[in-house]
N, C-alpha and C positions, 0 to 999 in steps of 0.2 A: 360488711366491708372488711377486708383484711387490714391488720394494723402492721405498719412497718416495724421491723425490729429495732430495739434501741441501737443507736448508733449508725443506722443505715445511712441516714443523711450525711453524717460526718465522713463515711466511708465514700459515698459518692462524690463529696466535695474533694476529697483528697485525691480521686482518681481523675477528676475534671482536667481535661487538657487545657493549657493556658497557651496563648500566644503572646509574646513580647514584641512589640513594635518599636523598633529602635531607630530613631531619627538621627542622621548624621548628615554632615557636610565639611569635608576638608580639614578633618582634625584626626589623622588616624592615630596619633599618639595617645589622645584621650579616649578614642574608640577601643584601643587595645586593652587600657585599663578597665573600661566598662565591661568588656567581653570576659576579661579575666575575673571580674568580680561575678559575673553571672556563671562562669564555670564552676565557682565554688558554692553555689546555693545549696542549702540544706535540702530542698526539694527540687528535683530536676525534671519534673513532669510538665515540660513546656517546649515550645519551639521558640527561635529568634527570627524576626524577619526584619532585616536591615533596611529602611526606608531612606535611600540616598538621593539627596536633591542635588546630584550633579558634582560630586567628588572627582577628583583627578585620580590618576592611576595608582599613586601610593595608597590610597584607601583600598582600592580592589587587591592589591598585592597583600596588604596586611590580613584582609579578610580571607583570601585564598590560603594565605599561610596557616591559619589556625582552623579553619571550619572542618577539615577532614578528620582532624584528631579531637574535635570538640564532643563533650559528653551529650549534647542535644543537637538537632538538625538546625542549621543556619542557612536562611535564604536571602541572597543579596539583590535587591530590587534597586535599579539604577535609572535616573532620567537625567536627560541634558541639563547643563547649568544654563537656565534662561532667566536668572534672578530668583528671588526667594519664592519657591512654589511648593512649600512644606505641604499645604493641604492636599495637593494632587498626589504626590507620592505616599501620603499617609492613606489616601483612599485606596490606592493600589494594593498597599499593604494588608488593609482591612478585607479586601476583596480575596487576597491570596492566603489569608490566615486560615488554618485547619482547626485552630482552638475555638472552644465555645466562649471563652473569656479572654479580653485584650487588655494587656498593661501597656501603657504608652510610657517610653522612657527616652530620654536624649543621650546622644553619645557622649556628652560632657559630663555625665553623671556616673558616679560610682555606687554600686548597690551593696548593702549589708548582706552577710550570708543568709540572713532569714528574710530577705526582701519578698521573694515570691511567696514563701510560707506564710507571712503575714497578710500579703494581699489575698492569698487563698483563705485565711481565716475571716476577713472581711468582706468576701464576695457573698452576696446574697441576691436570690432572685428579685428583679425590679429595682434594683440599686445600682449606683456607680459610685466610685470612690475617687476623691481628689487628694492626693498625697502630699507629702511635704518634703523640704530639702534643707540641707545643712550647708551654708555658703561657706567655701574655702578661699582664703585670701591668696594673692599672687605668689607670695614665698612659699607657702604650702603647696600650692599647684605646681610650682616648678619643682619642688622637691620631690612630689610623687611622680611626676612625668621623668624623672631621672632614674626611678626604681627600674631593676631590670624586669620585675614583674609585680603584680598588686599582691599585697599581703594584709589582710584585716588584722591578723593578730599584731602585726607590727604597728599599724596604724592605731589600733585600740589602745595599745600600751602607752601612747602619748598623748591619748584624748584630753586628759585633764590640763596637760601642759600646753597643748593646742589653744585650748578655750582660754586659759589664764594669759597667754601671750597674743591673744586677739586673731588667731589663724582660723579659728571656726566660730560662727556666731550662735552655735546651740551646744549644749552638753547634755542637760538632763534627759531630753527626748531620745537620747541615744542609749541612755542607761536605765531608763524605766521605760517598759512597754506595756501598753494598755490593751485589752482586749476589745472585743466588739460590744456595743450597747447603744441604748436609744440616744444617749447623749451625743452620739456621733452625727446623728441626723440634721441636716440644715431644713428648716422649715420652708423656706423660700428661695429664691435665686438671690446669690450675693456675689460680687465680683471678687472679693478678696480670697486668697488661698488658693485660687486656681492655678495650677501649674501644669503646663503641657508636657513637662519632663517627668511627671509622675502622677498618672491618673489611670483608671481602669474601668472599663464597663464590659457588658455582655455585647458580643459581637452582633447578636441579632437586633439589639437596641441601637447600635451604631448604623446597621445597614437599614433600619426602619426609618431613620432620619436622613438617609442619603450620605452618610459620612460627613466629613468636614466640608465646609462651604468653599467650594474653589473658586469663587469670586473674590475671596480674601487672599490677596497676594501682599508680599512685603511682610516685614516682622510685625507681630502683635496681635494679640486678642482672637486668633483663630481657636484657641483653646477655650474661652470663655464662651464665645459663640457655640460650640460644640456642647458644652456642658449646659447652657441656657437651652438649646433645642432639645436636649435629652430630658431635662427637667420639665420642659413644656409638653413633652410627651407623656409625663406622667412618672418618669424615673426618678427615684429618690435619690438625692446626693447625700453621701456619708463622707465624713472626714476621715483621712488616713493618718492625720497627725498623731505622735507618740506611738508610732507602730511601723510606719513604711518609710522613713526619712532615707533620702539618698544624699551623697555627696557631691556637690555641684562645684565643678572645677572653675576657677577664675578665668575669665577671658574678656576681650575688649567689648564695648557695648555694640550691639548690632545696629545697622542702619534703621532708625525708628521714623523715618519720614513718612511711612505709611500707617504708623500706629494710630494717629488721631483719626484718620478716616475710617480705619477698621473698627475703632471703638464706637464711632457714630453709627456705622452699620449695625453693630450689636444692640445699641441703645434705641435704634429705630424699631428692631425687632421686638425689643421688650415694650416699647410704646405701643406698638400695634396690638400686642397681646392684651395689654391693660384696656386699650380702646375697644 
């Protein structure tokens, strides 16, 4: 049997096409910052599929204004606003994706320049990654939204000051980046640290479980359900902390009236597996 040359797997991993599934709803100012951060990625071997759950015309106008000159392809998928139906538009994005590997990101999050490169480093066959986020307060969020364009060097230059003044809730994970390793593996399903605004998996695995459960409507726990069903199929969960952190802009709390019912649905699936 032929032996693969040293570095072949690394080369194949670098060349692997990614699809960033970018969920948004009626916040074009935040989405603009998010897209600008993706424009500045150190690794541009990806496409962007915007999963739009019913935004109005200003969002479309903003996207149309940037996509022709963007360094990677942008596809804008839109569905009518009939309440929180994120699971449905995400599934349409998964179907439309051309990449073998999916990164799920929200339009109210700003990526570090090495965001895609770090996810690429952690991507491995049979695994998914749940990433992490840094919370920004209202004052800092308002400041960033007033910038003419996103600038990571400008933001990074004030990072310690932001932390000391309580404008961000984390500092060291932005300064110390850790590589892959067995320590990242979760041995079983746990609810904590699942963030739909930053997670990744192989497209074939997402299709194998039928994508997101479209019976989950309203805000809450569609991401946990997705991760649970992937793990239930034997996909191994890895932590993306201390590597893939995104900056989460502050906004008012979503309507959480469906959260309890959605959580119960997931818990019932977990209990059914144990039974």
